[in-house]
N, C-alpha and C positions, 0 to 999 in steps of 0.2 A: 407191410410197411412200404415206405417209399423212399426214394433217393431224390433230393432236390438239386436241380441245376438251374442257375439264374443267369440270364443275359442282362447286363446293365448296358443299355444302348444310348448313344449320344443323340440319335434322331428317333423320332416316333416311328415304330414299326407300322408300315402301311400294308395294304393287302398284297402287293407284289412281293415285298420283302418276306412277308409271312408265308406266302405260298412257296416261294423259292426255298425258304428254310425248311418247310414241311417236306418238300420233295427231296432236299438234301439229306434230311434225317433218315428217311427210308422210303423210297419211291413205291414199294410194293404194299405198304400199309394203307388201310382205309382211314379217312379223316371223318370223325363223327362229332358234330356239334352237340354240346351238352349245356344245360342251364340257359336256354335261349341264346346260345352262341357265346356266352361268357367264358366258356371253357371249350377247347377243342381237344379231342382225344385221338391219338393214333392207335388203331385197333388192328388185331390180326384178322385173318379170314373168317374166324369163328365169332368175331365181334368182341373178343376179350380186350379190354383197354390195356395198353402197354405204357403209354406216356400221356399225361394230361397237361395241356398248356393253357395257362390262364391268360386272360386279357391283359395287355400292357397297362402298367400303373405309372403315372407321372410322379417322380420324386423331385420336389422342389427345394427341400431343406438341405443346405450345404452340410456335408459331413454325415448325413443320415445313412448312406450306404456303408460308409466306413464304420459307423457305430454298430450297425447290425451285422456286417460281414467281416470286418477286420481291416487292417491297414493295407492288405494286399490288393484292395480294389481302389486305392487312392488315386490311381491314374485317370479315373473318370469321376467327376463330381457333378452335383446338381446344377442345372436340371438334367435329369436322365430318365430313361424309361426302364422300368423293372419288369422283366418278363420271366415268369417262373414256369419251369417244366418239371413235372413230378413223374418219375419213372417207378414202376412197380419193382419191388425187389424179389418178387415171386418168379420172375422169368429172367434168365441169363441174357445179357446184351442190351437190356432196356436202358441202362444208364448211358451207354454209348450212343443210342438213338437220341436221347435227350441232349447229350453233349453236341452231337452233330447239328441238331436244330439250333441250339444256342450259339455255336461257333459260326454257323452260316449267317445268323442275324447280325452278329458282331462284325463279321467280314463285310457285310453290306452297309451297316449303319454306324460302325465305330463303337468302341466300348470295350468291355471285358466280360469274360465268363467266369462265374464262381460256382463251385470251388475251383481254384487254380491248381492245375496239376501238370507235371512234366511229361507223364506217360499217357498213352491212350490216343484217341483220334486227334490228329493234328488240326490246327486251324486251317481252313481252306486257303489256298493261295489266291484264288479269285472266286467271285460269286458263281454259284451254279447257274446253269442255263435251263430254260424251259423251251423245248422244241428248238434248240439251237440259238435262242435269243436271250441275251442277258437283260434282266430287268433294269 
């Protein structure tokens, strides 16, 4: 089974934001493209996929995110970018990796992470850096 974590982003995730979020999720994991790049997987050293991240989808219909996810995501409305991260439930800690990825995207691009929860990894105070340089 999987655990879904969704980043609803106000701006389109570009390559810089995506790479920064991948590094923030877990810098020691390998990034493996799947389905001709439509899905990126974060894998352990043995190549086992831990988190699968789908390509961003533009949602243009007002109220669609609220209809699908509930009123707690009403602070961001269409147009928005839906980025889904699916963590395997077979390994402990994978949901936190998916949440760190989603939180970093939202920190960089604005938006909200679903499901909303009070405990667990906090939203980053500022964007992560790559080699000391902020994107």
